[in-house]
C-alpha positions as CSV (number, residue, x, y, z in Angstrom):
1,M,108.8,93.3,80.6
2,S,109.9,94.8,84.0
3,A,107.9,94.3,87.2
4,L,106.1,97.2,88.9
5,L,105.3,95.2,92.3
6,E,107.0,92.0,93.5
7,V,105.6,89.9,96.4
8,R,107.3,87.2,98.2
9,D,105.9,84.8,100.8
10,L,102.9,86.8,101.6
11,R,100.7,85.5,104.6
12,V,97.5,87.2,105.7
13,Q,95.5,86.4,108.6
14,V,92.1,87.5,109.8
15,T,90.3,86.9,113.2
16,D,87.6,84.1,113.4
17,P,84.5,85.9,114.5
18,V,83.2,82.9,116.6
19,T,86.4,81.6,118.4
20,G,88.6,84.9,118.2
21,A,91.5,82.8,116.8
22,P,93.7,83.9,113.9
23,V,92.9,82.1,110.6
24,E,95.5,82.1,107.7
25,V,93.6,83.0,104.8
26,V,96.5,83.8,102.4
27,S,99.6,81.4,102.5
28,R,103.1,82.0,101.1
29,C,102.0,83.7,97.7
30,N,104.8,84.8,95.4
31,F,103.9,86.7,92.3
32,A,105.1,89.9,90.3
33,L,102.9,92.3,88.4
34,P,104.4,93.4,85.2
35,R,104.6,97.1,84.4
36,G,101.9,98.2,82.0
37,A,100.2,94.7,81.7
38,V,96.7,93.6,82.5
39,V,96.8,90.8,85.1
40,A,93.8,88.8,86.2
41,L,93.5,87.3,89.7
42,V,91.0,84.6,89.4
43,G,89.3,82.3,92.0
44,E,85.9,81.4,93.3
45,S,84.3,83.4,96.0
46,G,86.2,83.0,99.5
47,S,89.6,82.2,97.7
48,G,91.2,85.2,99.3
49,K,91.6,87.5,96.3
50,T,90.2,90.6,97.8
51,I,91.6,90.3,101.2
52,M,95.1,89.6,99.7
53,M,95.1,92.8,97.7
54,R,93.6,95.0,100.3
55,S,95.9,93.8,102.9
56,L,98.8,94.2,100.6
57,L,97.8,97.9,99.9
58,G,96.9,98.6,103.4
59,I,93.4,99.3,102.9
60,S,91.8,96.4,104.6
61,D,90.0,96.6,108.1
62,A,90.8,92.9,108.7
63,W,92.9,92.2,111.8
64,P,95.7,91.2,112.0
65,G,96.2,91.5,108.2
66,V,99.5,90.8,106.7
67,V,101.7,88.7,109.1
68,G,104.4,87.6,106.8
69,G,106.3,88.2,103.6
70,Q,107.8,91.0,101.6
71,A,106.6,93.3,98.8
72,Q,108.3,96.0,97.2
73,V,107.4,98.5,94.5
74,L,109.8,99.1,91.6
75,P,109.6,102.7,90.6
76,E,110.7,103.4,87.0
77,G,114.3,104.7,87.3
78,G,114.1,104.5,91.1
79,A,115.2,102.5,93.9
80,P,112.9,99.6,95.2
81,V,110.4,100.8,97.8
82,P,109.3,98.4,100.6
83,L,105.5,98.1,100.6
84,L,105.0,96.4,103.9
85,G,105.8,97.6,107.3
86,P,104.8,100.5,109.7
87,S,104.1,103.1,106.9
88,R,102.0,100.9,104.6
89,R,98.7,102.4,105.8
90,R,99.8,105.9,105.0
91,R,98.5,107.7,101.9
92,A,102.0,107.9,100.5
93,L,105.1,105.7,101.3
94,P,108.6,107.2,101.4
95,G,110.1,107.1,97.9
96,L,106.6,106.9,96.2
97,R,104.3,109.8,95.3
98,G,100.8,109.8,96.7
99,G,98.2,107.9,94.8
100,W,100.7,105.5,93.2
101,A,98.0,102.8,93.5
102,A,94.2,103.0,93.4
103,Y,91.5,100.6,94.1
104,V,88.0,100.2,92.5
105,F,85.8,98.4,94.8
106,Q,83.4,95.7,93.8
107,H,80.3,97.8,95.0
108,P,81.0,101.4,93.9
109,R,79.0,102.9,96.8
110,E,81.5,101.1,99.1
111,A,84.0,103.7,97.8
112,L,81.9,106.8,97.4
113,D,81.0,109.1,100.2
114,P,77.2,109.5,100.3
115,Y,77.4,113.0,101.7
116,Q,79.7,114.4,99.2
117,T,79.1,115.3,95.6
118,V,80.7,113.5,92.8
119,G,82.9,116.6,91.9
120,R,84.0,117.0,95.5
121,Q,85.2,113.3,95.5
122,V,87.0,113.6,92.1
123,S,88.6,116.8,93.4
124,D,89.9,115.1,96.6
125,S,91.6,112.5,94.3
126,V,93.0,115.0,91.8
127,R,94.8,116.8,94.8
128,I,96.6,113.8,95.7
129,A,98.2,113.7,92.3
130,H,98.6,117.7,92.1
131,P,98.6,118.9,95.7
132,G,98.6,122.7,94.7
133,C,95.8,122.3,92.3
134,R,92.7,124.5,92.9
135,G,90.3,126.9,91.3
136,A,89.6,126.8,87.7
137,E,92.5,124.3,87.1
138,L,90.9,121.9,89.6
139,A,87.4,122.1,88.0
140,D,88.9,121.5,84.6
141,R,90.7,118.4,85.7
142,V,87.5,117.1,87.3
143,R,85.7,117.6,84.2
144,E,88.4,116.0,82.3
145,W,88.2,112.8,84.4
146,L,84.5,112.6,84.2
147,R,84.8,112.8,80.5
148,A,87.5,110.2,80.4
149,V,85.1,107.6,81.8
150,A,82.5,108.6,79.2
151,L,80.0,110.2,81.6
152,P,77.6,112.6,79.7
153,D,77.4,116.2,80.8
154,P,80.3,116.2,83.5
155,D,79.3,119.5,85.0
156,E,75.9,118.3,85.7
157,V,77.3,114.8,87.1
158,A,79.7,116.6,89.3
159,Q,76.9,118.1,91.3
160,L,75.0,114.9,91.9
161,H,75.4,112.5,95.1
162,P,76.1,108.8,94.8
163,H,72.3,107.9,95.4
164,E,71.3,109.9,92.3
165,L,73.5,107.8,90.1
166,S,72.5,104.5,88.3
167,G,74.6,101.5,89.0
168,G,76.7,101.8,85.8
169,M,77.2,105.6,86.4
170,A,78.2,105.0,90.0
171,Q,80.9,102.4,88.8
172,R,82.1,105.0,86.3
173,V,82.5,107.6,89.0
174,A,84.4,105.2,91.2
175,I,86.7,104.6,88.3
176,A,87.2,108.2,87.8
177,V,87.8,108.8,91.3
178,A,90.4,106.0,91.3
179,L,92.1,107.2,88.2
180,A,92.3,110.8,89.2
181,T,95.1,110.0,91.5
182,E,97.0,109.0,88.3
183,P,98.0,105.5,89.7
184,E,100.6,103.3,88.3
185,L,98.7,100.3,89.5
186,L,94.9,100.1,89.3
187,V,93.1,97.2,91.1
188,A,89.7,96.6,89.9
189,D,87.9,94.3,92.3
190,E,85.1,92.5,90.3
191,P,84.0,95.9,88.8
192,T,81.1,94.6,86.8
193,T,79.3,92.7,89.6
194,G,75.5,93.5,89.6
195,L,75.6,95.3,86.2
196,D,73.7,94.5,83.3
197,W,75.6,92.7,80.6
198,S,75.6,95.5,78.1
199,V,76.9,97.9,80.9
200,R,79.5,95.2,82.0
201,R,80.9,95.2,78.5
202,E,81.0,98.9,78.5
203,V,82.9,99.2,81.9
204,L,85.3,96.4,80.8
205,D,86.1,98.3,77.5
206,L,86.5,101.5,79.4
207,L,89.1,99.9,81.7
208,M,91.0,98.5,78.9
209,R,91.1,101.6,76.8
210,L,92.3,103.6,80.0
211,Q,94.9,101.2,80.7
212,R,96.2,101.4,77.2
213,E,96.1,105.1,77.0
214,R,97.8,105.7,80.3
215,G,100.3,102.7,80.3
216,M,99.3,101.6,83.8
217,T,99.3,98.2,85.3
218,L,95.8,96.8,85.7
219,L,95.0,94.0,88.3
220,L,91.4,92.7,87.7
221,I,90.1,90.5,90.5
222,T,87.4,88.1,89.2
223,H,86.0,84.8,89.3
224,D,84.9,84.7,85.6
225,F,87.4,83.2,83.2
226,A,84.9,84.3,80.4
227,V,86.1,88.0,81.2
228,V,89.8,87.0,81.6
229,R,89.8,85.4,78.1
230,H,89.3,88.9,76.5
231,I,91.5,91.2,78.5
232,A,94.3,89.5,80.4
233,D,97.9,89.4,79.6
234,R,98.7,87.1,82.6
235,V,96.5,85.1,84.9
236,L,97.1,84.4,88.6
237,V,94.8,81.6,90.0
238,L,94.1,81.5,93.8
239,F,92.6,78.6,95.6
240,R,91.9,78.9,99.5
241,G,94.5,81.4,99.7
242,R,97.1,79.6,97.9
243,L,98.6,80.7,94.5
244,I,98.3,77.5,92.4
245,E,98.9,78.8,88.9
246,D,100.8,81.8,87.3
247,G,101.0,82.1,83.7
248,P,100.6,83.9,80.5
249,R,97.1,84.1,78.9
250,S,98.3,81.5,76.2
251,A,98.6,78.9,79.0
252,Y,94.9,79.2,79.7
253,F,93.3,80.0,76.3
254,D,95.8,79.5,73.4
255,P,96.0,76.5,73.5
256,G,95.1,76.4,77.0
257,P,93.2,75.2,79.3
258,G,95.9,75.9,82.0
259,R,97.7,72.8,83.7
260,H,96.4,73.0,87.3
261,P,93.2,70.9,87.6
262,Y,91.5,73.8,89.4
263,S,92.1,76.2,86.5
264,R,90.4,73.7,84.3
265,E,87.6,73.4,86.8
266,L,86.9,77.1,86.7
267,Q,86.8,77.1,82.8
268,E,84.4,74.1,82.8
269,R,82.1,75.9,85.1
270,V,82.0,78.9,82.7
271,R,81.5,76.7,79.7
272,A,78.6,74.9,81.5
273,L,76.9,78.3,82.3
274,E,77.3,79.4,78.8
275,E,75.7,76.3,77.6
276,G,72.9,76.5,80.1
277,A,73.7,73.3,82.1
278,V,74.0,73.4,85.8
279,P,77.7,73.6,86.8
280,P,78.9,71.1,89.4
281,E,78.6,72.1,93.2
282,I,81.6,73.2,94.7
283,V,82.2,71.4,98.1
284,V,85.3,72.4,100.4
285,D,86.3,70.3,103.2
286,P,87.2,72.7,106.2
287,E,89.0,69.9,108.0
288,L,91.9,69.8,105.4
289,A,94.9,71.2,107.3
290,A,97.8,69.6,105.7
291,G,98.8,68.5,102.2
292,C,97.3,70.0,99.1
293,A,94.2,72.0,99.5
294,Y,92.7,71.1,96.3
295,R,93.1,67.3,96.9
296,H,89.6,66.5,97.8
297,R,88.3,67.1,94.4
298,C,91.4,66.4,92.3
299,G,91.0,63.8,89.6
300,A,94.7,63.7,89.0
301,R,95.4,62.7,92.5
302,R,92.7,60.0,92.4
303,A,94.1,58.5,89.1
304,G,97.6,58.7,90.5
305,T,99.7,56.2,92.4
306,E,99.6,55.4,96.1
307,A,102.9,57.5,96.2
308,L,101.4,60.4,94.7
309,Q,98.2,60.3,96.8
310,A,100.4,60.1,100.0
311,L,102.3,63.2,98.8
312,C,99.2,65.3,98.0
313,A,97.8,64.3,101.6
314,T,101.0,65.4,103.3
315,L,102.6,68.2,101.6
316,D,101.5,71.4,100.4
317,P,102.9,71.9,96.8
318,S,105.1,74.9,95.9
319,L,104.9,76.5,92.5
320,L,106.8,74.6,90.1
321,D,108.4,76.2,86.8
322,I,106.9,74.1,83.9
323,E,107.5,76.4,81.0
324,P,109.0,79.6,80.7
325,A,107.1,82.3,82.7
326,H,104.6,79.6,83.6
327,R,104.3,78.1,87.3
328,V,102.1,75.6,88.7
329,A,101.7,74.2,92.3
330,C,100.8,70.6,91.8
331,H,102.6,67.3,92.7
332,A,101.0,65.4,89.8
333,L,102.9,67.7,87.3
334,A,106.1,66.8,89.0
335,V,105.7,63.0,88.7
336,L,103.3,62.5,85.5
337,P,104.0,63.3,81.9
């Protein structure tokens, strides 16, 4: 399967609000998004998932944002297009049509203009994909996209403002606004947060149906392996801004459960919640500046030799190919069977 997006050595910094000093929140991330696949970007809150993708796509207000690395889009049948650089915040990059990528925010009202009707906001997205569209044709396309996300009575919904929508309806409208640009890449950032369980399933099923029908690449940002289990083709696991595992779904679930200790910890937390137990508290040591960022709660390191413990304490591990299309950043896997 060919790649739609390739990222190499991506580094992202933000400014510490207290000290004013730059803080690196994403470090040396390397990954590719296969064309037409569903990829899950997984990690606990604060791991850097959202800031990485928003900075990469040029929609983050964080300063300074991307400070290193390379990224390129690979249009089908066209030459690679650099994604980073002076033009990355423009609506369209040279060599890419407008709206090639779209973003569904975690909180839909973050993306919806409270002063504009639903119909107007979907219309604006339609015009990105079809600049000359207007009149009856534009109204038909708006109606088509609202139907595509299973909203009842599209004509009535088009006249509403965001504050008149329920949470589930607002999320569907946000998805329609994103999809109306006809993107090749759709990033859905925790799209079911705050929704009832039945509505969550409906939204996830909707995203999967639209992804299959339109053949687009879907990147789902989530902390929930229970969601990942049902929809992902590939899984990227991020811990404290570092990509620590990148593999196919089978590596995590069939037979699973992933090779990095952190991947297994995330799944154990999901299992504990499903069984009604209290999951272990996650404690992060902010003083860890060198070595493996996960070593403070890694059982493999504690069970390893003195040489392994010293390696984990001094050297940040790089992604290691352990199987075809499966990479893990863990010193223990390099020295233990």
